[in-house]
C-alpha positions in Angstrom: 60.0 -43.0 0.7 62.4 -40.4 2.1 63.3 -41.0 5.9 63.4 -38.2 8.3 67.0 -38.9 8.9 67.6 -38.2 5.3 65.7 -34.9 5.4 67.6 -33.9 8.7 71.0 -34.5 7.0 70.0 -32.8 3.9 68.8 -29.6 5.8 71.9 -29.7 8.0 74.1 -29.9 4.7 72.1 -27.0 3.2 72.5 -24.9 6.2 76.3 -25.6 6.5 76.7 -25.0 2.7 74.8 -21.6 3.2 76.9 -20.7 6.2 80.2 -21.5 4.3 79.0 -19.2 1.4 78.3 -16.4 3.9 81.7 -16.9 5.5 83.6 -17.0 2.1 82.0 -13.7 1.1 83.1 -11.9 4.3 85.7 -9.1 3.9 89.4 -10.1 4.4 91.5 -8.3 6.8 93.4 -6.7 3.8 90.2 -5.5 2.3 89.1 -3.9 5.7 92.4 -2.3 6.0 92.1 -0.9 2.4 88.7 0.6 3.2 89.9 2.2 6.5 93.1 3.5 4.9 91.1 5.2 2.1 88.9 7.0 4.7 91.8 7.9 6.9 93.8 9.1 3.9 90.9 11.5 2.9 90.6 13.1 6.3 94.4 13.5 6.5 94.5 15.2 3.2 91.6 17.5 4.2 93.6 18.3 7.5 96.7 19.1 5.4 94.8 20.8 2.5 96.2 18.5 -0.1 93.4 19.4 -2.6 94.5 17.1 -5.5 94.9 14.1 -3.2 91.3 14.7 -1.7 90.1 14.8 -5.4 91.7 11.4 -5.9 90.1 9.8 -2.8 86.4 10.6 -3.3 83.8 9.0 -5.5 82.8 10.0 -9.0 79.4 11.0 -7.7 80.9 13.3 -5.1 83.2 14.8 -7.8 80.2 15.4 -10.1 78.2 17.1 -7.3 81.1 19.3 -6.5 81.6 20.3 -10.2 77.9 21.0 -10.4 77.9 23.2 -7.3 80.8 25.2 -8.3 79.5 25.6 -11.8 76.1 26.9 -10.4 77.8 29.4 -8.1 79.9 30.7 -11.1 76.8 31.0 -13.2 75.1 33.0 -10.4 78.1 35.3 -10.3 77.9 35.9 -14.1 81.0 33.8 -14.9 80.8 31.3 -17.8 83.2 28.5 -17.2 83.0 25.0 -18.7 82.5 22.1 -16.3 85.5 20.4 -17.8 87.7 23.5 -16.8 86.2 23.2 -13.2 86.9 19.5 -13.0 90.5 20.1 -14.2 90.9 22.7 -11.7 89.6 20.5 -8.9 92.0 17.7 -10.0 94.9 20.0 -9.9 94.0 21.7 -6.8 93.9 25.2 -8.5 91.9 28.3 -7.4 88.4 27.0 -7.7 89.3 24.0 -5.8 91.2 25.8 -3.1 88.1 28.1 -2.7 85.7 25.2 -2.6 87.6 23.1 0.0 88.6 26.0 2.1 84.9 26.9 2.4 84.2 23.1 3.1 86.8 23.0 5.8 85.7 26.3 7.4 82.7 24.1 8.6 84.1 20.7 8.8 87.2 20.0 11.0 88.8 16.7 9.9 90.5 16.7 13.2 87.1 15.8 14.7 87.1 12.6 12.9 90.9 11.8 13.0 91.5 12.5 16.8 88.1 12.9 18.6 86.1 10.0 17.1 86.0 6.2 17.5 85.8 4.2 14.3 84.2 0.9 14.1 84.0 -1.1 10.9 80.6 -1.6 9.4 80.1 -3.8 6.5 81.6 -4.6 3.1 78.8 -5.8 0.5 79.7 -6.1 -3.1 81.4 -2.7 -3.9 80.1 -0.8 -1.0 81.6 -0.4 2.6 80.7 1.5 5.7 82.6 2.8 8.7 80.9 4.0 11.7 82.3 7.2 13.1 81.3 8.3 16.6 82.5 11.7 17.7 82.9 11.9 21.3 80.1 14.3 21.9 77.6 12.6 19.7 74.9 10.1 20.7 74.9 8.4 17.3 77.6 7.6 14.8 77.9 8.8 11.3 77.9 6.1 8.8 80.6 7.0 6.3 80.0 5.2 2.9 82.8 4.1 0.6 82.6 2.7 -2.8 84.9 0.5 -5.0 85.7 2.4 -8.2 88.4 1.0 -10.7 89.4 -1.4 -7.9 90.1 1.3 -5.5 87.9 2.3 -2.4 86.7 6.0 -2.7 84.9 7.9 0.1 81.4 9.0 -0.9 81.1 12.5 0.8 77.9 13.1 -1.2 76.5 9.7 -0.6 77.1 9.9 3.0 75.9 13.4 3.8 73.6 13.9 1.1 73.4 16.7 -1.4 74.3 19.4 1.3 75.7 22.3 -0.5 78.9 23.2 1.3 79.7 26.1 -1.1 80.9 29.2 0.8 81.9 31.5 -2.2 
């Protein structure tokens, strides 16, 4: 027969083991710093209109949605351009990328995020992280989503703000 004391010790041990596993999975200061640096670098690149750098800091899903949006707008305008050409243009910061990001930045001021918002770290789980960004005039924070791709943190603009079409051609 198992005594109550043995059951209590077993339960205590199980709880401590679970807690230690949870603690071991928590993000390191270095990992948190990497996430915050990726996000800050994106907004600084936007402010400085460093379009090739922006392209390197965003997720694959966001890149695909940008290429698709540009492609759709070009098709409407009667221009036939391959998606591969659009992606290369975005990667290099050429004319289509400049037009896209200039339109995007005409309605989004990165200075709002860099200078006029409070950042708090949300969470890191698996290959996803969140940063809460509270603009000084807002009641609720925006939850910026980041994703680890090829061992680097990338900002999910599309994943954060949905499929909003920021095309201003």
